[in-house]
TIDO-946286 format. One record per residue: residue number from 1; x, y, z of N, C-alpha, C in turn. Coordinates in pm, whole numbers, always signed. Layout:
BEGIN
   num       nu       nv       nw      cau      cav      caw       cu       cv       cw
   NUM        X        Y        Z        X        Y        Z        X        Y        Z
...
This chain:
BEGIN
   num       nu       nv       nw      cau      cav      caw       cu       cv       cw
     1   +10072    +8245   +16299   +10072    +8083   +16255   +10122    +8127   +16095
     2   +10064    +8234   +16061   +10075    +8221   +15890   +10258    +8261   +15871
     3   +10292    +8311   +15990   +10447    +8328   +15955   +10531    +8196   +15975
     4   +10486    +8119   +16036   +10523    +8028   +16086   +10489    +7905   +15956
     5   +10366    +7900   +15912   +10354    +7832   +15774   +10460    +7917   +15637
     6   +10502    +8026   +15683   +10577    +8062   +15540   +10710    +8010   +15566
     7   +10772    +8021   +15728   +10861    +7957   +15718   +10894    +7834   +15707
     8   +10824    +7759   +15743   +10801    +7588   +15696   +10812    +7604   +15537
     9   +10735    +7657   +15480   +10740    +7662   +15316   +10895    +7705   +15277
    10   +10920    +7779   +15319   +11056    +7835   +15310   +11186    +7725   +15334
    11   +11170    +7645   +15429   +11227    +7556   +15471   +11233    +7441   +15377
    12   +11119    +7394   +15335   +11089    +7321   +15211   +11183    +7357   +15100
    13   +11156    +7464   +15050   +11206    +7527   +14938   +11376    +7511   +14970
    14   +11424    +7563   +15072   +11539    +7557   +15080   +11605    +7379   +15063
    15   +11541    +7345   +15102   +11551    +7184   +15098   +11576    +7130   +14959
    16   +11487    +7165   +14853   +11489    +7135   +14727   +11591    +7232   +14659
    17   +11630    +7356   +14703   +11734    +7406   +14629   +11886    +7332   +14664
    18   +11908    +7290   +14771   +11998    +7219   +14835   +12014    +7074   +14756
    19   +11929    +7000   +14744   +11957    +6919   +14654   +11948    +6918   +14546
    20   +11938    +7034   +14462   +11899    +7054   +14338   +12081    +7048   +14271
    21   +12168    +7072   +14359   +12299    +7047   +14315   +12331    +6897   +14277
    22   +12250    +6794   +14314   +12269    +6646   +14253   +12150    +6595   +14136
    23   +12026    +6688   +14133   +11928    +6646   +14048   +11839    +6783   +14026
    24   +11838    +6806   +13900   +11752    +6949   +13854   +11625    +6901   +13902
    25   +11550    +7015   +13889   +11400    +7014   +13884   +11339    +6956   +13782
    26   +11207    +6905   +13823   +11089    +6822   +13722   +11060    +6939   +13647
    27   +11053    +6930   +13523   +10961    +7015   +13436   +10807    +6993   +13451
    28   +10709    +7046   +13495   +10589    +6962   +13516   +10525    +7013   +13369
    29   +10569    +7113   +13288   +10509    +7152   +13153   +10560    +7019   +13069
    30   +10668    +6958   +13111   +10713    +6863   +13018   +10624    +6721   +13067
    31   +10587    +6759   +13176   +10473    +6649   +13237   +10370    +6646   +13180
    32   +10290    +6754   +13162   +10191    +6774   +13086   +10198    +6718   +12931
    33   +10300    +6748   +12867   +10309    +6690   +12735   +10331    +6552   +12724
    34   +10412    +6512   +12839   +10421    +6355   +12827   +10270    +6296   +12850
    35   +10189    +6350   +12888   +10036    +6299   +12940    +9981    +6311   +12786
    36    +9996    +6401   +12742    +9932    +6414   +12609    +9965    +6336   +12490
    37   +10113    +6298   +12526   +10162    +6202   +12400   +10160    +6053   +12470
    38   +10147    +6037   +12586   +10123    +5883   +12626   +10249    +5846   +12647
    39   +10367    +5889   +12684   +10488    +5836   +12729   +10494    +5760   +12852
    40   +10395    +5743   +12962   +10414    +5690   +13063   +10269    +5609   +13080
    41   +10289    +5483   +13148   +10176    +5388   +13150   +10097    +5425   +13277
    42    +9973    +5423   +13269    +9860    +5465   +13372    +9873    +5363   +13498
    43    +9873    +5414   +13595    +9874    +5235   +13696    +9723    +5327   +13806
    44    +9701    +5236   +13881    +9595    +5279   +13974    +9582    +5133   +14064
    45    +9436    +5184   +14149    +9413    +5122   +14245    +9257    +5125   +14281
    46    +9152    +5051   +14285    +9018    +5081   +14315    +8992    +4979   +14412
    47    +8900    +5000   +14523    +8902    +4927   +14620    +8791    +4994   +14736
    48    +8767    +4915   +14863    +8725    +4974   +14956    +8766    +4957   +15073
    49    +8661    +5065   +15142    +8775    +5102   +15302    +8689    +5063   +15401
    50    +8679    +5059   +15528    +8623    +5057   +15652    +8709    +5106   +15776
    51    +8635    +5168   +15828    +8696    +5208   +15936    +8624    +5270   +16076
    52    +8672    +5251   +16181    +8562    +5263   +16303    +8654    +5371   +16393
    53    +8612    +5499   +16411    +8684    +5583   +16502    +8570    +5705   +16547
    54    +8660    +5818   +16588    +8562    +5912   +16645    +8530    +5994   +16557
    55    +8414    +6058   +16566    +8331    +6178   +16485    +8443    +6306   +16421
    56    +8521    +6330   +16543    +8635    +6429   +16499    +8751    +6417   +16660
    57    +8842    +6479   +16626    +8966    +6454   +16711    +8906    +6504   +16831
    58    +8924    +6425   +16943    +8877    +6462   +17065    +8736    +6439   +17109
    59    +8636    +6398   +16998    +8498    +6317   +17015    +8485    +6213   +17096
    60    +8371    +6196   +17165    +8370    +6074   +17246    +8245    +6008   +17183
    61    +8183    +6048   +17052    +8109    +5942   +16955    +8208    +5888   +16856
    62    +8198    +5775   +16844    +8257    +5691   +16763    +8143    +5629   +16644
    63    +8209    +5627   +16571    +8120    +5595   +16407    +8204    +5490   +16339
    64    +8122    +5448   +16244    +8168    +5316   +16134    +8155    +5386   +16004
    65    +8243    +5388   +15940    +8247    +5435   +15805    +8294    +5317   +15682
    66    +8215    +5311   +15572    +8230    +5243   +15447    +8271    +5337   +15323
    67    +8398    +5326   +15253    +8427    +5445   +15189    +8476    +5356   +15028
    68    +8452    +5397   +14931    +8525    +5332   +14813    +8678    +5421   +14804
    69    +8757    +5360   +14756    +8894    +5378   +14754    +8917    +5386   +14571
    70    +9016    +5507   +14543    +9075    +5509   +14393    +9177    +5584   +14412
    71    +9261    +5524   +14333    +9403    +5558   +14334    +9452    +5562   +14166
    72    +9503    +5703   +14130    +9561    +5664   +13965    +9684    +5748   +13969
    73    +9780    +5721   +13879    +9915    +5775   +13863    +9895    +5769   +13717
    74   +10010    +5890   +13710   +10029    +5885   +13564   +10176    +5998   +13542
    75   +10275    +5916   +13572   +10416    +5965   +13547   +10407    +6078   +13707
    76   +10462    +6157   +13680   +10430    +6256   +13811   +10297    +6288   +13897
    77   +10225    +6273   +13806   +10067    +6310   +13838    +9978    +6214   +13922
    78    +9916    +6267   +13996    +9824    +6159   +14044    +9669    +6215   +14117
    79    +9624    +6106   +14109    +9479    +6117   +14186    +9421    +6041   +14278
    80    +9394    +6074   +14421    +9373    +5971   +14485    +9229    +6033   +14589
    81    +9185    +5952   +14672    +9067    +5952   +14790    +9153    +5950   +14916
    82    +9289    +5916   +14913    +9401    +5939   +15021    +9321    +5823   +15133
    83    +9314    +5710   +15050    +9255    +5553   +15153    +9410    +5496   +15211
    84    +9532    +5554   +15112    +9651    +5485   +15141    +9654    +5366   +15059
    85    +9615    +5304   +14962    +9631    +5279   +14835    +9741    +5347   +14762
    86    +9871    +5232   +14678    +9949    +5331   +14590    +9946    +5170   +14512
    87    +9989    +5223   +14389   +10067    +5108   +14268   +10200    +5042   +14328
    88   +10253    +4987   +14256   +10364    +4912   +14309   +10521    +5007   +14374
    89   +10467    +5129   +14334   +10577    +5245   +14353   +10547    +5276   +14506
    90   +10699    +5291   +14577   +10696    +5286   +14742   +10695    +5454   +14756
    91   +10537    +5488   +14724   +10527    +5620   +14739   +10428    +5666   +14852
    92   +10443    +5788   +14957   +10320    +5854   +15004   +10179    +5891   +14940
    93   +10057    +5835   +14938    +9969    +5870   +14919    +9941    +6020   +14914
    94    +9931    +6099   +14840    +9885    +6264   +14788    +9714    +6240   +14807
    95    +9672    +6276   +14897    +9513    +6314   +14863    +9481    +6438   +14765
    96    +9362    +6410   +14673    +9361    +6474   +14559    +9417    +6437   +14468
    97    +9411    +6579   +14397    +9512    +6594   +14260    +9667    +6622   +14331
    98    +9747    +6563   +14262    +9885    +6599   +14317    +9986    +6585   +14212
    99   +10111    +6651   +14236   +10184    +6641   +14135   +10328    +6674   +14187
   100   +10405    +6593   +14146   +10538    +6572   +14190   +10628    +6700   +14154
   101   +10665    +6805   +14172   +10740    +6905   +14145   +10892    +6891   +14124
   102   +10909    +6824   +14203   +11104    +6798   +14218   +11105    +6679   +14289
   103   +11252    +6605   +14253   +11240    +6457   +14336   +11404    +6419   +14288
   104   +11468    +6370   +14382   +11568    +6291   +14375   +11576    +6141   +14444
   105   +11683    +6047   +14449   +11660    +5921   +14508   +11599    +5914   +14610
   106   +11654    +6024   +14726   +11558    +6003   +14874   +11469    +6107   +14908
   107   +11454    +6217   +14824   +11368    +6337   +14839   +11269    +6352   +14745
   108   +11148    +6418   +14774   +11022    +6453   +14706   +10976    +6563   +14731
   109   +10955    +6656   +14653   +10902    +6762   +14688   +10731    +6778   +14593
   110   +10629    +6760   +14658   +10495    +6760   +14598   +10383    +6857   +14604
   111   +10281    +6903   +14524   +10225    +6986   +14542   +10072    +6901   +14550
   112    +9964    +6935   +14615    +9837    +6889   +14575    +9734    +6958   +14651
   113    +9583    +6946   +14587    +9482    +7007   +14603    +9399    +6912   +14609
   114    +9308    +6932   +14720    +9183    +6834   +14748    +9078    +6888   +14798
   115    +8950    +6871   +14746    +8832    +6929   +14843    +8808    +6889   +15009
   116    +8780    +6966   +15107    +8753    +6966   +15220    +8622    +6966   +15244
   117    +8548    +6890   +15272    +8430    +6866   +15310    +8370    +6971   +15437
   118    +8473    +6970   +15526    +8428    +7118   +15654    +8399    +6985   +15752
   119    +8295    +7060   +15839    +8245    +6964   +15939    +8089    +6960   +15949
   120    +8015    +6862   +15953    +7874    +6894   +15988    +7820    +6898   +16110
   121    +7736    +6954   +16193    +7689    +6966   +16328    +7626    +6800   +16318
   122    +7572    +6771   +16238    +7511    +6623   +16252    +7557    +6488   +16256
   123    +7731    +6525   +16269    +7833    +6416   +16272    +7855    +6393   +16421
   124    +7808    +6453   +16503    +7809    +6446   +16633    +7685    +6453   +16725
   125    +7665    +6452   +16838    +7559    +6518   +16926    +7620    +6588   +17006
   126    +7744    +6606   +17011    +7804    +6699   +17071    +7804    +6852   +17012
   127    +7832    +6838   +16856    +7814    +6937   +16790    +7685    +6993   +16769
   128    +7578    +6943   +16817    +7456    +6986   +16797    +7435    +7131   +16855
   129    +7398    +7249   +16761    +7420    +7368   +16805    +7538    +7460   +16768
   130    +7619    +7361   +16704    +7742    +7443   +16695    +7752    +7495   +16536
   131    +7635    +7448   +16458    +7663    +7503   +16305    +7772    +7429   +16220
   132    +7777    +7433   +16095    +7865    +7363   +16024    +8013    +7438   +16021
   133    +8092    +7336   +15964    +8237    +7458   +15926    +8216    +7414   +15769
   134    +8229    +7514   +15664    +8207    +7511   +15561    +8343    +7428   +15477
   135    +8299    +7390   +15397    +8393    +7310   +15315    +8464    +7411   +15227
   136    +8560    +7374   +15186    +8666    +7441   +15126    +8751    +7328   +15018
   137    +8865    +7421   +14948    +8986    +7351   +14876    +9100    +7386   +14952
   138    +9159    +7295   +14966    +9323    +7262   +15026    +9384    +7283   +14952
   139    +9528    +7322   +14967    +9629    +7350   +14853    +9743    +7289   +14961
   140    +9828    +7159   +14956    +9894    +7137   +15055   +10047    +7118   +14956
   141   +10162    +7139   +15020   +10281    +7152   +15031   +10351    +7035   +15120
   142   +10439    +6923   +15034   +10474    +6875   +15134   +10659    +6827   +15056
   143   +10706    +6769   +15148   +10858    +6734   +15151   +10868    +6571   +15202
   144   +10902    +6511   +15135   +10920    +6364   +15189   +11054    +6317   +15147
   145   +11110    +6252   +15296   +11268    +6236   +15289   +11255    +6077   +15325
   146   +11326    +6011   +15243   +11390    +5888   +15271   +11513    +5858   +15287
   147   +11574    +5863   +15436   +11704    +5826   +15486   +11761    +5714   +15478
   148   +11664    +5642   +15495   +11731    +5477   +15482   +11625    +5392   +15436
   149   +11659    +5300   +15391   +11545    +5183   +15353   +11449    +5116   +15436
   150   +11303    +5178   +15397   +11224    +5149   +15522   +11156    +5306   +15589
   151   +11215    +5371   +15593   +11206    +5487   +15628   +11172    +5621   +15582
   152   +11067    +5679   +15637   +10991    +5792   +15544   +10964    +5901   +15635
   153   +11021    +6006   +15626   +10977    +6146   +15682   +10917    +6241   +15589
   154   +10794    +6318   +15654   +10735    +6389   +15601   +10692    +6554   +15676
   155   +10723    +6631   +15580   +10701    +6766   +15648   +10594    +6837   +15544
   156   +10501    +6911   +15594   +10360    +6924   +15524   +10303    +7032   +15584
   157   +10284    +7155   +15491   +10167    +7255   +15489   +10032    +7253   +15437
   158    +9925    +7292   +15500    +9785    +7277   +15398    +9720    +7372   +15446
   159    +9706    +7503   +15319    +9641    +7592   +15348    +9482    +7608   +15294
   160    +9399    +7692   +15355    +9250    +7701   +15288    +9279    +7784   +15157
   161    +9274    +7725   +15048    +9276    +7817   +14945    +9166    +7886   +14908
   162    +9071    +7902   +14947    +8934    +7981   +14904    +8904    +8088   +15045
   163    +8979    +8070   +15157    +8950    +8143   +15260    +8817    +8158   +15340
   164    +8769    +7991   +15328    +8659    +7990   +15405    +8656    +7958   +15566
   165    +8747    +8006   +15641    +8757    +7979   +15745    +8828    +7878   +15812
   166    +8897    +7758   +15735    +8952    +7672   +15788    +9079    +7671   +15815
   167    +9146    +7821   +15779    +9266    +7816   +15848    +9409    +7730   +15792
   168    +9529    +7715   +15858    +9648    +7656   +15793    +9678    +7543   +15924
   169    +9706    +7428   +15841    +9729    +7297   +15933    +9874    +7263   +15885
   170    +9968    +7235   +15977   +10121    +7191   +15932   +10134    +7035   +16007
   171   +10184    +6974   +15975   +10218    +6817   +16022   +10383    +6768   +15973
   172   +10445    +6699   +16089   +10529    +6657   +16069   +10507    +6491   +16118
   173   +10569    +6399   +16043   +10541    +6272   +16061   +10616    +6186   +15983
   174   +10641    +6037   +16047   +10757    +5932   +16006   +10663    +5820   +16027
   175   +10717    +5759   +15947   +10701    +5588   +15953   +10790    +5484   +15880
   176   +10804    +5359   +15967   +10867    +5267   +15950   +10825    +5165   +15863
   177   +10861    +5090   +15800   +10805    +4974   +15699   +10931    +4871   +15742
   178   +10879    +4762   +15786   +10952    +4610   +15805   +10928    +4509   +15756
   179   +10968    +4458   +15636   +10939    +4330   +15563   +10889    +4205   +15678
   180   +10806    +4190   +15670   +10775    +4036   +15764   +10790    +3919   +15691
   181   +10746    +3883   +15550   +10815    +3795   +15410   +10798    +3902   +15303
   182   +10806    +3835   +15232   +10823    +3850   +15070   +10680    +3968   +15037
   183   +10576    +3881   +15091   +10455    +3983   +15025   +10370    +4066   +15172
   184   +10420    +4049   +15288   +10375    +4120   +15417   +10487    +4219   +15480
   185   +10411    +4336   +15523   +10494    +4425   +15565   +10405    +4460   +15702
   186   +10495    +4487   +15811   +10468    +4565   +15953   +10505    +4699   +15950
   187   +10389    +4832   +15955   +10441    +4965   +15968   +10364    +5003   +16074
   188   +10504    +5114   +16121   +10445    +5178   +16255   +10499    +5323   +16206
   189   +10458    +5395   +16300   +10490    +5551   +16273   +10430    +5620   +16369
   190   +10411    +5764   +16321   +10348    +5862   +16426   +10362    +6022   +16349
   191   +10287    +6085   +16410   +10273    +6229   +16357   +10253    +6309   +16458
   192   +10261    +6484   +16433   +10254    +6566   +16529   +10198    +6706   +16382
   193   +10077    +6715   +16442   +10008    +6838   +16360    +9975    +6935   +16468
   194    +9957    +7060   +16377    +9940    +7173   +16476    +9846    +7259   +16361
   195    +9792    +7373   +16413    +9688    +7470   +16318    +9680    +7554   +16366
   196    +9690    +7697   +16266    +9681    +7803   +16319    +9527    +7856   +16405
   197    +9531    +7985   +16433    +9416    +8034   +16502    +9322    +8003   +16460
   198    +9287    +8043   +16305    +9174    +8019   +16244    +9118    +7901   +16263
   199    +9200    +7784   +16222    +9164    +7665   +16234    +9116    +7612   +16382
   200    +9168    +7675   +16461    +9142    +7628   +16612    +9046    +7687   +16627
   201    +8963    +7777   +16602    +8884    +7865   +16651    +8720    +7820   +16579
   202    +8756    +7736   +16446    +8683    +7693   +16352    +8646    +7551   +16382
   203    +8710    +7452   +16444    +8686    +7330   +16485    +8665    +7316   +16639
   204    +8743    +7390   +16738    +8732    +7362   +16823    +8720    +7490   +16948
   205    +8679    +7656   +16862    +8633    +7747   +16935    +8480    +7749   +16961
   206    +8416    +7838   +17068    +8299    +7870   +17097    +8238    +7993   +17084
   207    +8189    +8022   +16994    +8146    +8177   +16971    +8035    +8204   +17060
   208    +7976    +8373   +17071    +7889    +8368   +17188    +7760    +8342   +17123
   209    +7721    +8316   +17017    +7608    +8261   +16950    +7606    +8121   +16973
   210    +7718    +8017   +16934    +7716    +7887   +16961    +7696    +7864   +17102
   211    +7763    +7967   +17225    +7739    +7933   +17347    +7577    +7933   +17388
   212    +7532    +8037   +17337    +7379    +8036   +17367    +7308    +7957   +17300
   213    +7333    +7884   +17196    +7269    +7760   +17148    +7283    +7641   +17217
   214    +7425    +7590   +17280    +7444    +7478   +17328    +7467    +7489   +17459
   215    +7512    +7596   +17533    +7539    +7588   +17651    +7689    +7585   +17704
   216    +7765    +7583   +17621    +7902    +7554   +17633    +7971    +7709   +17665
   217    +8065    +7672   +17718    +8109    +7809   +17758    +8177    +7887   +17626
   218    +8201    +7995   +17628    +8279    +8060   +17526    +8426    +8017   +17511
   219    +8453    +8019   +17385    +8610    +7964   +17410    +8686    +8007   +17276
   220    +8817    +8106   +17316    +8857    +8142   +17158    +9012    +8098   +17146
   221    +9020    +7969   +17094    +9159    +7897   +17115    +9282    +8006   +17037
   222    +9378    +7970   +17080    +9500    +8058   +16978    +9577    +7918   +16903
   223    +9656    +7949   +16808    +9750    +7853   +16745    +9803    +7767   +16845
   224    +9820    +7627   +16802    +9905    +7550   +16870    +9871    +7416   +16837
   225    +9925    +7322   +16916    +9938    +7181   +16861    +9803    +7127   +16870
   226    +9795    +7044   +16800    +9621    +6984   +16770    +9629    +6856   +16827
   227    +9706    +6762   +16765    +9715    +6649   +16833    +9862    +6554   +16791
   228    +9905    +6441   +16869    +9974    +6354   +16858    +9954    +6219   +16800
   229    +9978    +6138   +16718    +9905    +6025   +16671   +10002    +5913   +16680
   230    +9972    +5795   +16685   +10077    +5665   +16683   +10004    +5575   +16586
   231   +10044    +5464   +16554    +9996    +5397   +16450   +10069    +5291   +16420
   232    +9971    +5153   +16397   +10094    +5033   +16352    +9985    +4963   +16260
   233   +10018    +4891   +16151    +9951    +4797   +16074   +10006    +4730   +15985
   234    +9953    +4641   +15946   +10005    +4545   +15819    +9964    +4550   +15662
   235   +10023    +4549   +15584    +9994    +4557   +15465   +10039    +4439   +15378
   236    +9947    +4370   +15299    +9981    +4228   +15226    +9946    +4258   +15090
   237   +10049    +4188   +15008   +10010    +4130   +14844    +9920    +4036   +14865
   238    +9795    +4030   +14867    +9742    +3891   +14857    +9723    +3790   +14729
   239    +9759    +3896   +14615    +9778    +3833   +14505    +9851    +3924   +14407
   240    +9889    +3885   +14267    +9947    +3977   +14189    +9920    +4133   +14172
   241    +9758    +4106   +14185    +9688    +4227   +14161    +9594    +4293   +14265
   242    +9614    +4231   +14374    +9530    +4246   +14505    +9588    +4287   +14610
   243    +9574    +4398   +14676    +9651    +4451   +14819    +9580    +4466   +14937
   244    +9613    +4421   +15049    +9506    +4455   +15164    +9563    +4545   +15292
   245    +9538    +4582   +15371    +9592    +4646   +15479    +9499    +4671   +15594
   246    +9543    +4643   +15711    +9488    +4663   +15845    +9563    +4761   +15924
   247    +9515    +4874   +15967    +9583    +4922   +16068    +9531    +4989   +16190
   248    +9569    +5036   +16324    +9515    +5089   +16407    +9560    +5195   +16530
   249    +9536    +5269   +16543    +9635    +5384   +16589    +9541    +5456   +16731
   250    +9630    +5549   +16781    +9587    +5644   +16917    +9640    +5760   +16862
   251    +9515    +5841   +16924    +9536    +6014   +16922    +9484    +6060   +17015
   252    +9615    +6170   +17086    +9591    +6242   +17225    +9597    +6373   +17148
   253    +9489    +6452   +17229    +9474    +6582   +17181    +9583    +6646   +17269
   254    +9618    +6757   +17217    +9735    +6874   +17292    +9672    +6995   +17272
   255    +9743    +7064   +17338    +9766    +7201   +17337    +9610    +7280   +17366
   256    +9595    +7385   +17244    +9417    +7433   +17327    +9291    +7374   +17308
   257    +9342    +7233   +17230    +9212    +7110   +17251    +9185    +7096   +17381
   258    +9293    +7106   +17444    +9265    +7026   +17610    +9155    +7129   +17713
   259    +9179    +7247   +17633    +9059    +7339   +17695    +8946    +7344   +17628
   260    +8925    +7282   +17531    +8773    +7294   +17459    +8679    +7225   +17498
   261    +8574    +7296   +17536    +8446    +7206   +17569    +8436    +7117   +17458
   262    +8445    +7101   +17351    +8449    +6988   +17248    +8484    +6902   +17271
   263    +8625    +6898   +17299    +8681    +6783   +17318    +8614    +6714   +17486
   264    +8567    +6552   +17459    +8479    +6484   +17575    +8615    +6395   +17595
   265    +8711    +6325   +17505    +8793    +6228   +17519    +8930    +6281   +17470
   266    +9008    +6346   +17539    +9142    +6377   +17483    +9187    +6251   +17405
   267    +9245    +6122   +17475    +9276    +6033   +17372    +9199    +5929   +17336
   268    +9173    +5906   +17203    +9093    +5820   +17119    +9171    +5707   +17018
   269    +9096    +5666   +16977    +9166    +5512   +16917    +9068    +5497   +16789
   270    +9144    +5449   +16708    +9061    +5389   +16563    +9116    +5229   +16510
   271    +9043    +5206   +16420    +9083    +5121   +16351    +8991    +5071   +16200
   272    +9108    +5079   +16100    +9074    +5041   +15978    +9114    +4972   +15882
   273    +9039    +4927   +15784    +9108    +4830   +15697    +9055    +4833   +15556
   274    +9120    +4789   +15423    +9092    +4807   +15319    +9143    +4665   +15209
   275    +9076    +4690   +15102    +9112    +4582   +15022    +9123    +4642   +14863
   276    +9219    +4599   +14769    +9198    +4703   +14649    +9262    +4592   +14566
   277    +9232    +4646   +14404    +9236    +4554   +14293    +9372    +4667   +14257
   278    +9458    +4670   +14193    +9565    +4710   +14133    +9563    +4678   +13973
   279    +9600    +4784   +13887    +9632    +4766   +13758    +9754    +4849   +13712
């Protein structure tokens, strides 16, 4: 899977180089200088989100969560909790601290870093005795392509930057935004996620010690697909400085997950909504 991750990263760099004939790479050092001189205007959003869904992909235990949402952007730099809010720019939200390293009219390549809290065995009764998955810092490389108005395709690779056993995760996704009115849009899309062997064993494997604690059979999954997700939603400009959204989706466990004793319900669903003030 490490080789596959390198191949994906190479493809992203190749896409960057191919598009470079039309627009030169952004100078991140110049962006830092702009940050110091106040060349750009700060943009942001702050709000709350509420969601209902499985404790983890494949879980039969559903929880309700209420979380604050934050999004800040200055030029090519952004900071986000990943709740889905942006400013008035038509961007995909980069979770954590992100920077656009290159862009053209329809292609953007970005780097981001975020804290990943891992998984606590207390998050679901099914995980009792499994122990916690240690938190880490994740580094993510992504390429976003807009082939036509309203369409967005994304390829991304996320790695465990601290080597704490969380492995590498890749994702291919798309979304389509259809305006319903001047202020409201219908959004639908899907994603396919895969993980390397380290990720699969940390989240869906069962070691001998864990088997003794839980009674689950031992299981050592290999690299493979994790899940296929589909979603639909609405986003609306409720006022000049207020935005709200609601969406729902399905997630189907795939590949090695289907043989994991931790996967109780391969087909899961969830719904979430949010409200934010933008400035």
